[in-house]
C-alpha positions in Angstrom: -14.9 -1.3 55.8 -14.2 -4.5 53.8 -11.5 -4.1 51.3 -13.5 -5.4 48.6 -16.0 -2.5 49.2 -13.1 0.0 48.6 -11.9 -1.9 45.3 -15.3 -2.0 43.7 -15.6 1.6 43.0 -12.1 1.7 41.7 -12.8 -1.1 39.3 -16.0 0.6 38.2 -13.9 3.8 37.5 -11.3 1.8 35.5 -14.1 0.1 33.5 -15.6 3.5 32.8 -12.3 5.1 31.7 -11.9 2.0 29.4 -15.3 2.4 27.8 -14.7 6.1 27.3 -11.3 5.5 25.7 -12.7 2.8 23.5 -15.7 4.9 22.5 -13.3 7.7 21.7 -11.1 5.5 19.6 -14.2 4.1 17.7 -15.4 7.8 17.1 -12.0 8.7 15.5 -12.0 6.0 13.1 -11.0 7.1 9.5 -11.4 5.8 5.9 -7.9 5.4 4.1 -6.8 4.9 0.7 -5.2 1.2 0.3 -2.9 0.2 -2.5 0.6 -0.6 -3.5 2.5 -0.2 -6.9 4.9 -3.0 -5.9 3.8 -6.3 -7.3 5.5 -7.9 -4.2 3.0 -6.7 -1.9 -0.2 -7.5 -3.7 -1.0 -10.0 -1.2 -1.5 -7.4 1.5 -2.6 -4.3 -0.6 -4.6 -3.8 -3.6 -2.0 -3.6 -6.6 -2.3 -0.4 -8.5 0.4 0.9 -10.6 -0.8 4.5 -9.9 -0.5 4.1 -6.2 2.6 6.4 -6.1 0.8 9.3 -7.8 0.6 12.5 -6.1 -3.1 13.0 -5.0 -4.1 9.3 -5.6 -7.7 8.8 -5.7 -8.1 5.2 -6.2 -8.9 2.2 -4.0 -10.4 2.8 -0.5 -10.0 0.2 2.4 -13.1 -1.3 3.6 -12.2 -1.4 7.3 -11.4 2.0 9.0 -8.4 2.4 11.2 -7.5 5.1 13.7 -5.0 6.6 11.3 -4.0 6.3 7.6 -0.6 5.3 6.7 1.7 5.8 3.8 4.8 3.9 3.0 7.6 5.1 1.0 10.2 2.4 -0.1 13.8 3.3 -0.9 13.5 1.7 -4.3 10.9 4.1 -5.3 7.6 2.2 -4.7 4.8 3.4 -2.5 1.9 1.6 -0.4 -0.9 3.2 1.3 -3.3 1.8 4.0 -4.8 2.0 7.4 -3.3 1.5 10.9 -4.7 0.4 14.5 -1.7 1.4 16.6 -3.0 4.9 17.4 -0.1 6.8 15.7 0.1 10.6 16.2 -0.7 12.7 13.3 2.6 13.2 11.3 4.4 10.3 13.1 7.2 8.8 11.4 8.6 5.2 11.6 11.7 4.0 10.0 12.7 0.5 8.9 15.6 -0.7 6.8 14.5 -0.2 3.2 11.3 2.0 3.9 9.9 5.0 5.7 6.3 5.0 7.2 4.3 8.1 7.9 0.9 8.6 9.5 -2.0 11.0 9.4 -5.4 11.5 10.8 -8.4 12.3 8.7 -10.5 10.6 6.1 -8.3 9.7 3.0 -5.7 11.8 4.0 -2.8 9.5 2.9 -3.0 10.8 -0.7 -0.8 13.8 -1.0 2.8 14.2 0.0 5.5 11.6 0.3 6.5 11.4 4.0 8.4 14.8 3.6 7.9 15.5 7.4 10.2 12.4 8.0 12.9 13.9 6.0 12.5 11.2 3.2 14.3 12.3 0.2 11.4 12.2 -2.2 10.3 15.5 -3.2 6.5 16.3 -2.8 5.1 18.7 -5.5 4.9 22.3 -4.4 7.6 21.9 -1.6 11.3 22.8 -1.7 13.8 19.9 -1.7 16.9 22.0 -0.9 18.1 22.3 2.7 21.1 24.3 4.2 23.9 22.1 5.4 24.5 22.5 9.2 28.3 22.8 8.8 28.5 25.1 5.7 26.7 27.8 3.8 26.4 25.5 0.9 23.0 24.1 0.0 22.5 20.5 -0.5 19.7 19.3 -2.9 17.9 16.1 -2.1 16.6 14.3 -5.3 15.3 10.8 -5.8 13.5 9.1 -8.9 11.5 6.0 -9.1 13.4 3.3 -11.0 12.6 2.4 -14.6 9.3 0.4 -14.8 9.5 -3.0 -16.3 8.6 -3.3 -20.1 4.9 -2.4 -20.5 4.6 -2.7 -24.3 2.5 -5.7 -25.1 4.2 -6.2 -28.3 7.8 -6.0 -27.0 10.1 -9.1 -27.0 11.3 -10.4 -23.5 14.2 -12.2 -22.4 13.9 -16.0 -22.4 14.7 -16.0 -18.7 12.0 -13.3 -18.0 8.3 -14.1 -16.9 5.8 -11.9 -18.9 2.5 -11.1 -17.3 -0.5 -8.8 -18.1 -0.6 -5.6 -15.9 -3.9 -3.6 -15.7 -6.4 -2.3 -13.4 -10.2 -2.7 -13.9 -9.7 -5.2 -16.8 -12.2 -8.0 -16.7 -10.8 -9.2 -20.0 -7.4 -8.8 -22.0 -6.6 -8.4 -25.6 -3.6 -7.3 -27.7 -3.6 -3.8 -26.3 -3.3 -4.9 -22.7 0.1 -3.8 -21.1 2.6 -6.6 -20.4 5.3 -6.4 -17.9 8.3 -8.7 -17.8 11.3 -9.2 -15.4 13.6 -12.1 -14.6 12.8 -11.8 -10.9 9.0 -12.4 -11.3 8.2 -15.9 -10.0 4.5 -15.9 -10.9 1.6 -13.9 -12.5 -1.3 -12.8 -10.3 -4.9 -11.7 -10.7 -6.6 -10.0 -8.0 -10.4 -9.2 -7.5 -11.8 -6.8 -5.1 -14.6 -8.6 -3.2 -16.4 -5.4 -2.5 -16.4 -3.9 -6.1 -15.5 -6.9 -8.3 -12.6 -4.8 -9.7 -10.0 -7.0 -11.3 -6.3 -6.2 -11.2 -3.6 -8.1 -13.0 0.1 -8.1 -12.3 3.2 -10.0 -11.3 4.6 -11.3 -8.2 8.2 -11.9 -6.8 7.0 -14.9 -4.8 6.7 -18.4 -6.1 3.2 -19.8 -6.0 1.7 -23.1 -7.2 0.1 -22.9 -10.6 -3.6 -22.4 -10.0 -3.3 -21.4 -6.3 -6.0 -19.0 -5.0 -6.2 -17.4 -1.6 -9.1 -15.0 -0.3 -8.9 -12.6 2.6 -11.3 -10.2 3.7 -10.7 -7.7 1.0 -9.7 -9.6 -2.1 -9.2 -12.8 -4.0 -5.7 -13.7 -5.3 -5.0 -16.3 -7.9 -1.5 -17.0 -9.1 -0.1 -19.0 -12.3 3.5 -19.6 -13.3 3.5 -19.5 -17.3 4.1 -16.5 -19.4 0.8 -14.4 -19.9 -1.1 -16.9 -17.9 -3.1 -14.3 -15.9 -5.5 -13.6 -18.8 -8.3 -15.9 -17.5 -11.6 -14.4 -16.7 -12.4 -14.9 -13.1 -15.8 -14.3 -11.5 -16.7 -14.3 -7.9 
């Protein structure tokens, strides 16, 4: 028998298996929450100051992934999104400065703060006290989110600080719109969701040209470099 006649069924079988696996992966796609409460990550995630809230129920990603992720940073910030790397439910991934955990299920990345990864941020309703392995004494793991930058629109700021409006769902600003300020901010940013038209205003630690705008598949981002400059009404 010709060797090509032997290889043909094998190749067909591999192709069928690949199609089955691909179909299974598509069939298990999940819709996930996507946000970050850290202004530095506003280019990759939709900025939402409430992203770190337990039971978050805000922005939803337009592109389903095969698992949902949560990123808990050592400085207290949180990001949520989707993943395509076929992570197992409950999988933990560690990097310097943050912990990532994954779950499978529509909008599953809303409750808990990577507690299964032994990350020391308490999840409401769970114990944060663990027994030490070499002693009968108990060790309590605690953490707290760092103080937020000033959010009073009437407050005074340091001459070296950049002040930006910070709000979600605000098509316009006025005297009651919260203001954040920090010497580390390099620019103010306005983000518009392409799917909903929702407007988000905040600050960025990255330096951008005044008036620079970038659009990806999810959002339009526009930066400016003067104090309270992200007050413009931007329409798609």
